[in-house]
C-alpha positions, 0 to 999 in steps of 0.5 A: 569284717573288722580284724581280730585285733580291731575287735579286741581293741573295740571291746577293751574300749568298753571296759570300765576300770573301777578303782581298786581290785575289782578290775582284776580278771579273776577275784583280787588277792585274798589276804589272811588279814581279811578272814573275818566274816563280811557280808557280800555286796550285790554285784561283783564290782562292789564286792570286797574280795577276800579270796586270795590266790596264795602260792598259785597267784599269777605274776603281778606284772600285768596292769589292769588294762592288760588284764582287760585286753586278755579277758576281752580276747578270751571272750572274742575267741569264743565267739569266733570259734562258734561259742563257749565250750561247756564241760559237764561231768563225764558219764560214770562207769557202770555201777558208779554215780556222779555226785557233787558236793558244795560247802563253801569255797571249792578249793577246800572241798576238792582237796577233801574229796580227793583225799577221800578218793585215795583213802576210801577207794584206793585210787591213784593219781590217774584215777582221781575224778574230783573236779571243781565247778558250778551247779544249782542255778537255773540258767547258763550263758550262751553256749552253756557257759558258766564262768567264775566272776570276771570283768570280761562280761562272760556269764558269771556263775553267781549271777546265774544262780549257781554255787561252787561244788566239786563233782566226783564219780564213785561206786553207788555203794560208796555214797554213804561214805562220801556223804558222811565225810561231808556231814562230819565236816559240816557238823564240825564247823561253827557256821557249817563250812570251813570258810564262813567269811565267803558269804553269799549264794555262791557258797551255799551247801549243796549235794547233787545226785541223779534224782535228788531226794527222789533217788533210791540212793538218797537213803544213803545220804540221809543215813550219813547225815543222821539228822545233823543237818536239815536237808531241803529240796533244791529249787535252783538259785537257792539262798545261802546256808551259812550258820543255818545247818541247811543243805540243798539237795539237787537233782543233778539231771535238772541241775547239772554240774558245769566244770570250772576253769583249769585255774581253780582245779587242785588249788591251795585254799585260802589258809591252807597250802597243799602238797606239790603232788596234789597240785600236779593232779591238774597236769595229770588230768589235763593230759588224760583228758578228764579235765578240759579247758573251758572257754571262760576267762582263765589263768593257766 
């Protein structure tokens, strides 16, 4: 069997280094000068990236070859360890429900959901449950892996038909309050979400709950919507919703939540900078075990 280093070097030799930012391990830096809406190309390598990393940027010391080496090592480590580890939402406490919300970039949505956990439920840092991730696709990669866009060949959430979402565990009688917060935000934006420049199926509006539109709790979602948005039954791999007033409703039993990489948790949004106490929730949840490291290319 070849050595680990030899296998990594062999994999790196297969990496194609396209010009510009597309060879970044994660999407290249967003800048505030690129906030105007832009249509996404079909493949990740062709996309004009507009998602920057702001205050959470990694140091720009690694060349593209080093990034590819680290990415290949991450993927190979997963293979050696017996496949990628998938983190789904933890089972909710009695009387609670896991529900996910998607409305453009998950960085912004997670911050809004955490604020609602504090204000509506009186939760403290140790009690926060909101995590960024992916849902709404019909497929997952080997071992159930669903990963962010990457240059390492790891299963890409966009190519698998998923959208960016935030999962949260709340009491069943709070579905209306959280859904109302979601619909109030959607109705306040001209294009239905805070960041319409992020276009594509990866950013479609979505709500997922057990049973979807057939759930007895869906009535709370309808009441919170009050006819403002068009609620549609999600079939998986569904179209983008920007500018349409559509929201896909998913049965989370059929379209489960896949936790995203640690890097994407409690992150500043593109045009917003959040508090240090908010950023520190990442460490709190890692220590508690609520947030888990997934075997996808990551920056921690």
